[in-house]
C-alpha positions as CSV (number, residue, x, y, z in Angstrom):
1,X,195.8,-52.6,92.8
2,X,192.2,-51.3,92.4
3,X,190.5,-47.9,93.2
4,X,187.8,-49.6,95.3
5,X,190.4,-50.7,97.9
6,X,191.0,-47.1,98.9
7,X,187.6,-46.6,100.6
8,X,188.4,-48.3,103.9
9,X,191.9,-46.9,104.0
10,X,190.6,-43.4,103.4
11,X,188.0,-43.7,106.2
12,X,190.5,-45.1,108.7
13,X,193.1,-42.4,107.9
14,X,190.5,-39.7,108.4
15,X,189.3,-41.2,111.7
16,X,192.9,-41.5,112.9
17,X,193.6,-37.9,112.0
18,X,196.3,-38.9,109.5
19,X,196.4,-36.5,106.5
20,X,196.4,-38.2,103.1
21,X,195.9,-37.5,99.5
22,X,194.9,-39.6,96.5
23,X,197.5,-39.2,93.7
24,X,196.3,-39.5,90.1
25,X,192.7,-40.2,91.2
26,X,189.7,-39.0,93.1
27,X,188.7,-39.6,96.7
28,X,186.2,-42.4,97.1
29,X,183.1,-40.3,98.0
30,X,184.0,-37.8,95.2
31,X,183.9,-40.4,92.5
32,X,181.0,-39.7,90.0
33,X,179.3,-43.1,90.3
34,X,179.4,-42.8,94.1
35,X,178.0,-39.3,94.1
36,X,175.2,-40.4,91.8
37,X,174.2,-43.1,94.2
38,X,174.3,-40.6,97.1
39,X,172.2,-38.2,95.1
40,X,169.4,-40.8,94.7
41,X,169.5,-41.5,98.5
42,X,169.5,-37.8,99.4
43,X,166.5,-37.2,97.2
44,X,164.6,-40.1,98.9
45,X,164.9,-38.4,102.3
46,X,164.4,-34.9,101.0
47,X,162.3,-34.4,97.9
48,X,163.2,-30.6,98.0
49,X,166.9,-31.4,97.3
50,X,167.0,-30.0,93.8
51,X,170.7,-30.4,93.5
52,X,170.3,-34.1,93.9
53,X,167.2,-34.2,91.7
54,X,168.9,-32.4,88.8
55,X,172.0,-34.6,89.1
56,X,170.2,-37.9,88.7
57,X,167.0,-37.1,86.7
58,X,168.9,-38.3,83.6
59,X,171.3,-40.8,85.2
60,X,171.5,-43.3,83.8
61,X,170.4,-41.8,80.5
62,X,166.6,-41.8,80.2
63,X,166.0,-39.1,77.5
64,X,165.4,-36.2,79.9
65,X,167.6,-33.5,78.4
66,X,168.5,-30.0,79.5
67,X,165.5,-28.5,77.7
68,X,163.1,-30.7,79.6
69,X,164.8,-29.8,82.9
70,X,164.6,-26.1,82.1
71,X,160.8,-26.4,81.5
72,X,160.4,-28.2,84.8
73,X,162.5,-25.6,86.6
74,X,160.5,-22.7,85.2
75,X,157.2,-24.3,86.1
76,X,158.4,-24.9,89.7
77,X,159.5,-21.2,89.9
78,X,156.3,-19.9,88.5
79,X,154.2,-22.0,90.9
80,X,156.6,-21.4,93.8
81,X,156.9,-25.1,94.6
82,X,159.7,-27.6,94.7
83,X,160.7,-29.1,91.3
84,X,159.8,-32.6,92.5
85,X,156.2,-31.5,92.9
86,X,156.1,-30.5,89.3
87,X,157.1,-34.0,88.2
88,X,153.6,-35.2,89.2
89,X,151.8,-32.3,87.6
90,X,153.8,-31.7,84.5
91,X,153.5,-28.4,82.5
92,X,151.7,-28.5,79.1
93,X,154.9,-27.2,77.4
94,X,156.3,-30.8,77.6
95,X,155.7,-32.8,74.5
96,X,154.6,-36.5,74.6
97,X,158.0,-38.2,74.6
98,X,159.7,-36.2,77.5
99,X,156.4,-36.4,79.4
100,X,156.6,-40.2,79.3
101,X,160.2,-40.2,80.4
102,X,159.5,-37.9,83.3
103,X,156.6,-40.0,84.3
104,X,158.7,-43.1,84.3
105,X,161.3,-41.4,86.5
106,X,158.6,-40.2,88.9
107,X,157.2,-43.7,89.1
108,X,160.7,-45.0,89.9
109,X,161.3,-42.5,92.7
110,X,157.8,-43.3,94.2
111,X,158.6,-47.0,94.1
112,X,161.8,-46.4,96.0
113,X,160.0,-44.2,98.5
114,X,157.4,-46.9,99.1
115,X,160.1,-49.5,99.6
116,X,162.6,-47.5,101.7
117,X,161.2,-48.4,105.1
118,X,160.4,-52.1,104.3
119,X,164.0,-53.3,104.1
120,X,167.2,-53.2,106.0
121,X,169.5,-50.3,104.9
122,X,172.0,-52.4,102.9
123,X,169.3,-54.4,101.3
124,X,167.5,-51.2,100.2
125,X,170.7,-49.7,98.8
126,X,171.3,-52.8,96.7
127,X,167.6,-52.6,95.6
128,X,168.1,-48.9,94.6
129,X,171.2,-49.6,92.6
130,X,169.4,-52.3,90.7
131,X,166.1,-50.5,90.1
132,X,167.7,-47.2,89.0
133,X,170.1,-49.0,86.6
134,X,173.1,-47.3,88.2
135,X,174.9,-50.7,88.4
136,X,173.6,-52.2,85.2
137,X,175.1,-49.4,83.1
138,X,178.6,-50.6,84.1
139,X,178.0,-54.3,83.5
140,X,178.7,-56.6,80.6
141,X,181.8,-54.6,79.4
142,X,185.5,-55.1,79.0
143,X,186.2,-51.4,79.4
144,X,188.5,-51.1,82.4
145,X,187.1,-47.6,83.4
146,X,183.6,-48.9,83.5
147,X,184.6,-52.0,85.4
148,X,186.3,-49.7,88.0
149,X,183.1,-47.7,88.3
150,X,181.1,-50.9,88.9
151,X,183.6,-52.0,91.6
152,X,183.3,-48.6,93.3
153,X,179.5,-49.0,93.5
154,X,179.9,-52.5,94.9
155,X,182.3,-51.1,97.5
156,X,179.8,-48.3,98.3
157,X,177.4,-51.1,99.3
158,X,180.2,-52.4,101.5
159,X,180.4,-49.0,103.1
160,X,176.7,-49.2,103.8
161,X,177.1,-52.6,105.3
162,X,179.9,-51.4,107.6
163,X,177.8,-48.6,108.8
164,X,174.8,-50.9,109.4
165,X,177.0,-53.3,111.4
166,X,178.6,-50.6,113.6
167,X,175.9,-48.0,114.1
168,X,173.1,-47.9,116.6
169,X,171.0,-45.8,114.3
170,X,170.8,-47.8,111.1
171,X,168.5,-45.4,109.2
172,X,169.2,-44.0,105.7
173,X,169.2,-40.5,107.2
174,X,171.9,-41.5,109.7
175,X,174.1,-43.1,107.0
176,X,173.9,-39.9,104.8
177,X,174.7,-37.8,107.9
178,X,177.7,-40.0,108.6
179,X,179.0,-39.7,105.0
180,X,178.5,-35.9,105.2
181,X,180.5,-35.7,108.4
182,X,183.3,-38.0,107.0
183,X,183.6,-35.9,103.8
184,X,183.5,-32.6,105.8
185,X,186.4,-33.9,108.0
186,X,188.2,-35.0,104.8
187,X,188.1,-31.4,103.5
188,X,189.4,-30.0,106.7
189,X,192.6,-32.0,106.6
190,X,195.6,-29.9,105.5
191,X,199.2,-30.8,106.2
192,X,202.6,-30.5,104.7
193,X,203.2,-34.2,105.4
194,X,200.7,-36.9,104.4
195,X,200.2,-40.4,103.3
196,X,199.9,-40.8,99.6
197,X,197.4,-43.3,98.2
198,X,197.7,-44.4,94.6
199,X,197.1,-47.3,92.3
200,X,200.0,-49.3,90.9
201,X,199.5,-47.7,87.5
202,X,199.7,-44.2,89.0
203,X,202.9,-45.1,90.8
204,X,205.0,-45.5,87.6
205,X,208.0,-43.2,87.6
206,X,207.7,-42.2,91.3
207,X,209.8,-43.2,94.3
208,X,209.3,-43.1,98.0
209,X,211.4,-44.0,101.1
210,X,208.6,-46.3,102.4
211,X,206.0,-48.1,100.3
212,X,203.1,-50.2,101.4
213,X,201.5,-52.5,98.9
214,X,198.1,-53.7,100.2
215,X,195.9,-56.6,99.0
216,X,198.7,-59.1,98.1
217,X,196.1,-61.9,97.6
218,X,195.1,-64.2,94.8
219,X,192.2,-62.8,93.0
220,X,193.1,-59.2,94.0
221,X,196.7,-59.0,92.9
222,X,196.9,-60.8,90.6
223,X,193.3,-60.0,89.7
224,X,190.7,-62.7,88.9
225,X,190.5,-61.3,85.3
226,X,194.2,-62.0,84.7
227,X,194.3,-65.6,86.1
228,X,192.9,-67.1,82.9
229,X,195.1,-65.3,80.5
230,X,198.9,-65.7,80.6
231,X,199.6,-62.4,78.9
232,X,197.5,-60.5,81.4
233,X,199.2,-62.5,84.2
234,X,202.6,-61.4,82.9
235,X,201.3,-57.8,82.8
236,X,200.2,-58.1,86.5
237,X,203.7,-59.5,87.4
238,X,205.4,-56.5,85.7
239,X,203.0,-54.2,87.5
240,X,203.9,-55.8,90.9
241,X,207.6,-55.3,90.1
242,X,206.9,-51.7,89.3
243,X,205.2,-51.2,92.6
244,X,207.9,-52.9,94.6
245,X,210.7,-50.9,93.0
246,X,209.0,-47.6,94.0
247,X,210.5,-48.2,97.5
248,X,213.9,-46.7,98.2
249,X,214.3,-48.0,101.8
250,X,211.3,-49.9,103.1
251,X,208.8,-52.1,101.3
252,X,205.8,-53.5,103.2
253,X,203.6,-56.2,101.6
254,X,200.3,-56.8,103.3
255,X,197.4,-59.2,102.8
256,X,194.1,-59.9,104.6
257,X,193.3,-63.2,106.1
258,X,189.6,-62.2,105.8
259,X,188.6,-59.4,103.4
260,X,185.4,-57.5,102.9
261,X,185.3,-56.0,99.4
262,X,182.2,-55.2,97.3
263,X,180.2,-56.2,100.4
264,X,181.5,-59.8,100.0
265,X,183.6,-61.7,102.6
266,X,186.5,-63.6,101.1
267,X,189.4,-65.7,102.5
268,X,192.1,-65.2,99.9
269,X,195.3,-67.1,99.5
270,X,198.6,-65.3,99.6
271,X,199.6,-63.8,96.2
272,X,201.8,-66.0,94.0
273,X,204.0,-62.9,93.5
274,X,205.2,-63.1,97.2
275,X,206.3,-66.7,96.6
276,X,208.3,-65.6,93.5
277,X,210.4,-63.1,95.5
278,X,213.9,-64.0,96.8
279,X,213.4,-65.5,100.2
280,X,216.5,-64.0,101.7
281,X,215.1,-60.5,101.1
282,X,212.0,-61.1,103.2
283,X,211.2,-60.9,106.9
284,X,207.9,-62.5,108.0
285,X,206.3,-60.1,110.5
286,X,202.9,-61.6,109.9
287,X,203.4,-65.2,111.2
288,X,204.7,-64.5,114.7
289,X,202.8,-61.3,115.3
290,X,199.4,-62.6,114.2
291,X,199.8,-65.8,116.2
292,X,200.5,-63.7,119.3
293,X,197.6,-61.3,118.7
294,X,194.9,-63.7,117.4
295,X,196.0,-66.9,118.9
296,X,196.5,-68.5,115.5
297,X,197.9,-72.0,115.9
298,X,199.1,-72.2,112.4
299,X,202.8,-73.2,112.0
300,X,205.2,-70.6,110.5
301,X,205.0,-70.6,106.7
302,X,207.7,-72.7,105.2
303,X,208.2,-70.4,102.2
304,X,209.3,-67.5,104.5
305,X,212.7,-67.4,106.2
306,X,212.3,-68.1,109.9
307,X,213.6,-64.8,111.1
308,X,212.7,-63.9,114.6
309,X,211.5,-60.3,114.4
310,X,210.5,-58.6,117.6
311,X,206.8,-59.1,118.3
312,X,204.5,-56.6,116.8
313,X,202.7,-54.8,119.6
314,X,199.0,-54.3,118.7
315,X,197.9,-52.6,121.9
316,X,197.0,-48.9,121.9
317,X,200.0,-46.8,122.8
318,X,202.5,-49.6,122.9
319,X,205.8,-49.3,121.1
320,X,205.8,-51.6,118.1
321,X,206.5,-51.5,114.4
322,X,205.9,-47.7,114.5
323,X,209.1,-47.2,116.4
324,X,211.1,-48.5,113.6
325,X,209.5,-46.0,111.2
326,X,210.6,-42.9,113.1
327,X,213.4,-42.1,110.8
328,X,211.2,-42.2,107.7
329,X,210.2,-38.7,106.6
330,X,206.5,-38.1,106.4
331,X,205.3,-41.4,108.0
332,X,206.0,-40.9,111.6
333,X,202.8,-38.9,112.5
334,X,200.1,-41.3,113.6
335,X,202.4,-44.3,113.8
336,X,205.0,-43.6,116.5
337,X,203.5,-43.2,120.0
338,X,204.0,-39.7,121.5
339,X,203.0,-37.8,124.6
340,X,199.9,-36.7,122.8
341,X,198.8,-40.3,122.2
342,X,199.8,-42.1,125.3
343,X,197.2,-43.5,127.6
344,X,196.0,-41.0,130.1
345,X,196.7,-42.3,133.6
346,X,194.4,-40.6,136.1
347,X,190.9,-39.9,134.7
348,X,191.0,-36.4,136.4
349,X,193.2,-35.1,133.6
350,X,190.2,-34.9,131.3
351,X,188.1,-31.7,131.1
352,X,185.1,-30.7,129.1
353,X,186.3,-29.4,125.7
354,X,189.4,-31.5,125.6
355,X,190.5,-33.1,122.3
356,X,191.0,-36.9,122.8
357,X,191.9,-39.9,120.7
358,X,190.0,-43.1,121.0
359,X,191.5,-46.4,119.8
360,X,188.4,-47.3,117.6
361,X,186.5,-44.0,117.0
362,X,189.5,-41.7,116.3
363,X,189.6,-38.0,117.4
364,X,186.8,-36.5,119.4
365,X,185.8,-33.8,121.9
366,X,184.9,-34.3,125.5
367,X,181.3,-33.2,126.0
368,X,180.6,-34.2,129.6
369,X,182.3,-36.0,132.6
370,X,180.3,-37.7,135.3
371,X,182.8,-38.2,138.1
372,X,180.2,-39.9,140.4
373,X,179.3,-42.5,137.8
374,X,182.8,-42.7,136.4
375,X,181.5,-42.0,132.8
376,X,182.8,-39.7,130.1
377,X,180.8,-38.5,127.0
378,X,182.7,-37.8,123.8
379,X,181.5,-36.4,120.5
380,X,183.2,-38.0,117.4
381,X,182.7,-36.4,114.0
382,X,182.1,-39.6,112.3
383,X,180.1,-41.4,115.0
384,X,178.3,-38.8,117.1
385,X,178.2,-38.9,120.9
386,X,179.5,-42.0,122.7
387,X,179.7,-42.8,126.5
388,X,182.6,-44.7,128.1
389,X,183.8,-45.8,131.5
390,X,186.6,-43.5,132.6
391,X,188.5,-46.4,134.2
392,X,188.8,-48.6,131.1
393,X,188.1,-46.4,128.1
394,X,191.0,-46.6,125.6
395,X,191.3,-42.8,125.2
396,X,194.3,-40.4,125.1
397,X,194.3,-36.7,125.6
398,X,195.7,-34.8,122.6
399,X,197.9,-32.0,123.9
């Protein structure tokens, strides 16, 4: 339903080695507002990053135009110093007004530098977005495009929070390195078959054998903004119908019992649109499978037909719902277990340099094997080096 939802999906697809594309949109870390935020952070760890400096010196607008930037660049070239140094010792060619604007920008960067190491990473990123005005420029508006940009920045904070929760090195430098590795991996993905990510609006006029609609929750789909306006609610309902009718053979509707979006944890109710669908057309995979996997004692939902689908196997390498997708063109890779993704039986099959797949960290390369200690060291593009016990590590050799 919203662009910001793609961030987690994109990252998980990349780490699982499943090719994807964003139709009618831009990948999360390529979106302008996200790149602006990253440029500020890059400048804070490397004052000589002139690409980052020139990108954000006038973002948001602060009356530092191209002519002023050209004067600063020339001064830096003449003195053979980084452009950032010139900001504190401005050339005489600058008139009074641009001089004040550059001084205000320099003071802002110095304030951020002084604060950077006094806060946790996610707290600092929130502080940076507020102090720079990156977030404020997209607030107090009814413009859908600007609202989307604000949502993307809030989801960027969510990405920082995820990194902080799951990384041993919680520094700003480590986060930026992780983003760089993820985006580099993204660029390397080329395939003739891939998952297509798109918003509901972009899907109009298209059809696919299998369609997955994610985020079927009150407040997300339908959105909070539509819940107080009957006309907007009806528009959401039509949009949901459009999304559902894009599926030729298989339609999967999913919702999160617990969702992290915009760095906020929410426990949403199931979308009213699910309740409006003909019950005889639906099979509830959620109830039985989730109770088995999570130990949920909740009774089966009365508004779903009590079909008895085969239990959804959540364990790594186990046959489950993926087996049923094997006849769907373009979605089998990464879902259906294969020899390349089965659990390796004897640890001895691993060799230095082998490509392996880990249940949580995705694809990696074996760096070292310590047979005496029963340990294996694997390098993951998005996570760096990790050590595991050979006897219990959930890893598979990729042939």
